[in-house]
C-alpha positions, 0 to 999 in steps of 0.5 A: 763296503766302501772302496777304501775299506776294500783296499785296506782289507786286501792289503791286510790279507796280502801281508797276513795271509800271503806274507807280502812285505808291507813296504812293497804294497802300492797300487803300481806294484806288479803282482808277479814282479814286485810282489812276487806272487806265484801261481800257488799264491794266486790259488791261495789268494782266490780262496782268501778273496772268496772267503773275505769278500764272497767273490769267486775268481777264476784264473782266466779273469786274472789275465788282464790283472797286472798291478795291484791297482788292477786287482783292487779295481777288479775286486771293488767292481765285483763286490759292488756288483753282488 
C-alpha cells in the first residue's frame, strides 16, 4: 500500500467512523484541539486502524503523536514494517 493510499484511507475513516468534519482535516491539524478527538474517540480509532491496516496501537504510543501528520507517519511506518 502506497503512502498516499494510507493517508487517503485514514482521512476517509476519520470522516466516516469518527465523524470529523472533512474541512478540518489537514496534516497540521492537532488531533485534540483541531479535530476534537477525545479519549473515547482514540479507543475507537485504535480499533478502526487495527481492523483496516492490521496495526495494533497502544495508548502510550500516542504520547508523541500530536498532529494528523504525526499520526500519518506513525501508521505508514507501522504498515510498512509489517
